[in-house]
C-alpha positions in Angstrom: -28.2 41.0 53.5 -25.4 38.5 53.0 -22.9 41.0 51.8 -23.3 43.2 54.9 -23.3 40.2 57.2 -20.1 38.9 55.6 -18.3 42.2 55.9 -15.2 42.0 58.1 -13.9 45.1 59.8 -10.3 45.3 60.7 -7.7 47.9 61.7 -4.1 47.8 60.7 -1.0 49.9 61.5 0.8 51.5 58.6 4.1 53.3 58.5 4.3 56.9 57.4 2.4 60.0 58.4 -0.9 58.2 59.0 -0.7 55.8 61.9 -4.0 53.9 61.7 -6.2 52.8 58.8 -9.6 51.3 59.4 -10.4 48.7 56.8 -13.9 47.4 55.8 -13.5 44.2 53.9 -16.2 42.3 52.0 -15.0 38.7 51.1 -17.4 38.5 48.2 -15.2 41.0 46.3 -11.8 40.0 47.4 -8.7 40.1 45.2 -7.9 37.1 43.1 -4.3 36.5 42.2 -3.4 39.8 43.8 -5.7 41.7 41.4 -9.2 43.2 41.6 -11.8 42.7 38.9 -14.9 44.4 37.8 -18.2 42.8 38.9 -19.4 42.5 35.3 -17.6 42.4 31.9 -17.9 45.5 29.8 -20.8 45.9 27.3 -18.2 47.4 24.9 -15.3 45.6 23.3 -12.8 46.8 20.8 -12.5 50.3 19.3 -16.0 50.5 17.9 -17.9 52.4 16.6 -20.1 51.6 19.6 -23.1 53.9 18.9 -24.4 56.0 15.9 -23.3 59.1 17.8 -19.7 58.0 17.2 -20.1 58.9 13.6 -21.3 62.4 14.3 -19.0 65.4 14.0 -19.8 67.6 17.1 -17.2 70.2 16.3 -17.6 73.6 14.6 -15.4 74.4 11.6 -13.5 77.0 13.6 -12.6 74.4 16.3 -10.8 72.0 13.9 -7.1 71.8 13.8 -5.0 68.8 12.9 -1.8 68.1 14.8 1.1 65.7 14.1 1.9 63.0 16.6 4.6 64.1 19.0 7.5 62.2 20.5 5.4 61.6 23.6 1.6 61.6 23.3 -1.4 60.8 25.5 -4.8 59.9 23.9 -3.6 61.2 20.5 -6.4 61.5 18.0 -4.9 63.7 15.3 -6.7 66.8 16.4 -5.9 69.7 18.8 -8.3 68.7 21.5 -8.5 72.2 23.0 -8.5 74.3 19.9 -11.4 76.8 20.1 -11.9 76.1 23.8 -11.8 78.9 26.3 -11.4 77.7 29.9 -12.5 81.1 31.3 -15.9 80.7 29.6 -16.5 77.5 31.6 -15.8 79.1 35.0 -18.8 80.4 36.9 -18.5 84.3 37.1 -19.9 84.4 40.7 -18.4 81.7 42.8 -20.0 81.9 46.3 -19.3 79.0 48.6 -20.7 79.5 52.1 -20.2 77.3 55.1 -23.8 77.6 56.2 -25.2 76.3 52.9 -27.2 73.1 53.3 -28.6 70.9 50.5 -26.0 72.4 48.1 -23.7 70.9 45.5 -20.8 72.8 44.0 -18.7 71.5 41.0 -15.0 72.2 41.6 -13.9 70.9 38.2 -13.3 67.5 36.8 -14.4 64.9 39.4 -14.3 67.3 42.4 -17.6 68.2 44.1 -18.3 69.9 47.3 -21.5 68.3 48.7 -23.1 70.2 51.6 -25.9 68.0 52.8 -29.1 68.9 54.4 -27.9 67.4 57.7 -25.0 69.9 57.8 -22.2 67.4 56.8 -19.8 68.7 54.1 -17.9 66.3 52.0 -15.7 66.5 48.9 -15.1 64.0 46.2 -11.8 63.4 44.4 -10.1 66.8 45.1 -7.4 67.6 42.6 -6.8 71.4 42.7 -3.3 71.5 41.2 -1.3 69.8 38.6 -0.8 66.0 39.0 1.6 65.1 41.7 4.2 62.3 42.1 4.9 60.3 39.0 1.9 62.0 37.3 3.6 65.4 37.6 6.5 64.2 35.4 4.0 63.3 32.7 2.4 66.7 32.8 5.7 68.3 32.2 6.0 66.8 28.8 2.5 66.0 27.7 0.0 68.8 27.1 -3.1 66.5 27.7 -1.9 66.0 31.3 -1.7 69.8 32.0 -4.6 71.6 33.6 -6.5 73.9 31.3 -7.1 76.5 34.0 -6.9 77.2 37.7 -9.2 75.4 40.2 -12.0 77.6 41.6 -10.8 77.0 45.2 -8.0 75.3 47.1 -8.5 72.9 50.0 -7.5 75.5 52.5 -10.6 77.6 51.5 -12.9 74.8 52.7 -12.1 74.5 56.4 -15.6 73.3 57.2 -15.2 70.1 55.1 -15.1 67.0 57.4 -14.8 64.2 55.0 -13.1 63.5 51.6 -13.9 60.5 49.4 -11.6 59.1 46.7 -13.0 56.9 43.9 -9.7 55.5 42.7 -6.0 56.2 42.5 -5.5 57.7 39.0 -3.7 61.0 39.2 -6.7 63.1 38.1 -8.6 61.7 41.1 -6.0 61.4 43.8 -3.7 64.3 44.8 -1.8 64.3 48.0 -1.1 68.1 47.9 -4.8 68.8 47.7 -5.7 66.2 50.4 -3.3 67.7 52.9 -4.7 71.2 52.5 -7.9 70.2 54.3 -8.4 71.0 58.0 -7.1 68.8 60.8 -9.4 65.9 61.7 -10.7 65.6 58.2 -11.7 62.0 57.5 -10.3 60.4 54.4 -12.3 57.6 52.7 -10.5 55.3 50.2 -11.2 52.1 48.2 -9.3 49.1 49.5 -5.5 49.1 49.2 -5.3 52.8 48.3 -3.7 53.9 51.6 -0.2 53.2 50.3 -0.7 55.8 47.6 -1.5 58.6 50.0 0.6 60.6 52.4 -2.3 62.0 54.5 -1.7 63.5 57.9 -4.8 65.5 58.5 -7.1 62.9 60.1 -8.3 59.3 60.2 -8.2 57.1 57.1 -10.8 54.4 56.2 -10.5 51.9 53.3 -13.6 50.2 52.1 -14.6 47.3 49.9 -17.6 47.3 47.5 -21.0 47.2 49.2 -19.7 48.2 52.6 -21.1 51.0 54.7 -19.9 53.3 57.5 -21.2 56.4 59.3 -19.6 59.8 58.8 -21.1 62.0 61.4 -24.8 62.1 60.4 -24.2 60.7 56.9 -24.5 57.0 55.9 -21.6 56.5 53.5 -21.6 53.5 51.1 -18.8 52.4 48.8 -20.1 50.8 45.6 -18.8 49.2 42.4 -17.7 50.9 39.2 -16.5 49.4 35.9 -13.0 50.8 35.8 -9.4 50.0 36.8 -6.6 51.4 39.0 -2.9 52.2 39.0 -0.6 54.8 40.6 2.7 53.6 39.3 4.3 51.6 36.5 3.6 48.1 37.7 0.6 48.2 40.1 -2.3 47.8 37.7 -5.5 46.7 39.5 -3.7 46.0 42.8 -6.0 48.6 44.5 -9.8 48.9 44.3 -11.9 51.5 42.5 -15.5 52.4 42.8 -18.3 54.9 43.5 -19.9 56.5 46.6 -23.4 56.9 47.9 -24.2 59.5 50.5 -27.4 59.3 52.5 -28.1 62.3 54.8 -31.4 61.0 56.2 -33.5 62.7 53.6 -31.7 62.6 50.3 -29.3 60.4 48.5 -26.4 61.7 46.4 -24.4 59.3 44.2 -20.9 60.0 42.8 -20.0 57.5 40.1 -16.3 58.0 39.9 -14.8 56.9 36.6 -16.8 54.0 35.2 -18.0 52.3 32.0 -21.5 51.0 31.5 -22.6 47.6 32.9 -25.4 46.1 35.0 -23.9 47.5 38.2 -26.3 50.4 38.0 -29.3 48.1 38.1 -27.7 46.3 41.0 -27.2 49.6 42.9 -30.9 50.5 42.3 -32.0 47.1 43.5 -30.2 47.6 46.8 -30.8 51.3 47.4 -33.9 52.3 45.4 -34.3 55.6 43.5 -31.4 58.0 43.8 -32.0 61.7 44.3 -28.9 63.2 42.7 -26.5 61.4 40.4 -23.1 62.9 39.6 -22.1 61.2 36.4 -18.9 61.4 34.2 -19.3 62.0 30.5 -15.8 62.1 29.1 -12.9 60.0 27.7 -15.2 57.5 26.0 -14.0 57.2 22.3 -12.6 54.0 20.9 -11.3 51.4 23.2 -11.7 53.5 26.3 -15.5 53.0 26.2 -15.3 49.9 28.5 -14.2 52.0 31.4 -15.7 55.5 30.7 -19.3 56.5 30.2 -20.2 58.3 27.0 -23.0 60.9 27.5 -25.7 58.6 26.3 -24.3 55.8 28.5 -24.4 58.1 31.5 -28.1 58.8 30.8 -28.8 55.1 30.6 -27.0 54.4 33.8 -28.9 57.2 35.5 -32.1 55.8 34.2 -31.1 52.4 35.6 -30.8 54.0 39.1 -34.0 56.1 38.6 -32.1 59.3 39.3 -34.1 62.4 39.8 -31.3 65.0 39.1 -28.5 64.2 36.8 -25.3 66.3 37.0 -22.5 65.6 34.4 -18.9 66.1 35.1 -15.4 65.7 33.7 -15.4 68.2 30.9 -13.0 71.1 30.5 -10.4 70.6 33.3 -8.0 68.4 31.3 -8.0 67.0 27.7 -7.5 63.4 28.9 -9.8 61.7 26.4 -9.5 61.2 22.7 -12.4 63.6 22.1 -12.3 67.4 21.8 -13.1 69.1 25.1 -16.1 70.8 23.5 -17.8 67.5 22.4 -19.1 65.9 25.6 -21.7 68.6 26.5 -22.9 68.8 22.9 -23.2 65.0 22.7 -25.1 65.1 26.0 -27.5 67.7 24.7 -28.3 65.5 21.7 -28.7 62.4 23.9 -31.1 64.2 26.2 -33.1 65.5 23.2 -33.2 62.0 21.7 -33.7 59.9 24.8 -35.9 62.4 26.7 -35.0 61.0 30.2 -37.4 61.4 33.1 -35.0 63.4 35.2 -33.6 66.9 35.6 -30.3 67.5 33.8 -28.3 70.1 35.6 -25.1 71.0 33.8 -22.8 73.3 35.8 -19.9 75.6 35.2 -16.8 75.2 37.3 -17.4 76.8 40.7 -21.2 76.8 40.2 -23.5 75.7 43.0 -27.1 74.7 43.1 -29.5 73.9 45.9 -30.5 70.3 45.2 -33.0 70.1 48.1 -35.0 73.0 46.7 -34.8 71.7 43.2 -36.1 68.2 44.3 -38.8 69.8 46.4 -40.0 72.0 43.5 -39.9 69.1 41.1 -42.0 67.0 43.5 -44.6 69.7 43.9 -44.8 70.2 40.1 -45.5 66.5 39.6 -48.5 66.4 42.0 
């Protein structure tokens, strides 16, 4: 495959706590004029409406409360986006994370998942277990939408068996240095290209990857893949670092973590290269109006999963922050309607924060039932 053959592997020395960053470049997706660009243009332009669901009111009367625009706002939509929402109801009542689990996935809130594969490797995606850090922390002091709605179910220190962490992009709800440095010594950190400058990671080796590059993490084949999104970790660094998604192959099953993304033909491209995906971890939040080009609505997420011929669909993003224009209770209700209308040919597994499920058993049972 040309993209793999053209991949260039380099290593460079950086100042700071980490001494060495291994870098996997792919010249087919290099920066142009110091910026990165999405593979495809968005299917959605302007503020919409983009879909008939955009005209549906998914809120109950008791959840509606108008608010005035404040001096400083983030994703202001004229409503109290958390009114009638109870974070405690979203947290799983019996959180039970065991090191010996294999074939398990645990949702840790927002974009954070613990993935304990059937080969024994344990990896975490986008761990943010506290308030935003760095410049993002300043925003959370003044803007309610940037404050967590509740405590994370675990901290990094409670996951000493994790050997690898994958970051999808450098926005503050996906990259948090305090959470990263709570992992055990020798934990391997995997980043998109040019994200190392945004981390202060001292626990283990760091690898940066371009789209459609692959590396081996212990017994897991780890692929970094495209997403339709953007990046920034400061005031003036828009799209200077890469963003994307991750595919984990443990020798028996494939698990795909989409990161933040809008809908585009990238999902068909991914399927053309990797075949049917066993488990797809898909975002379903922050999609109204002009944000639709870089975030999946629930119905978009289903279409993307169909493009990849996923077997198990796990939604995420709801309930940890109110970062989108929508009320936090809307995404799961909109997903339920989309599932009822589209009737996708895969299992939809919605989780509570801290909830685990055995995807290996679920896939095996589904395979037996189809015979």
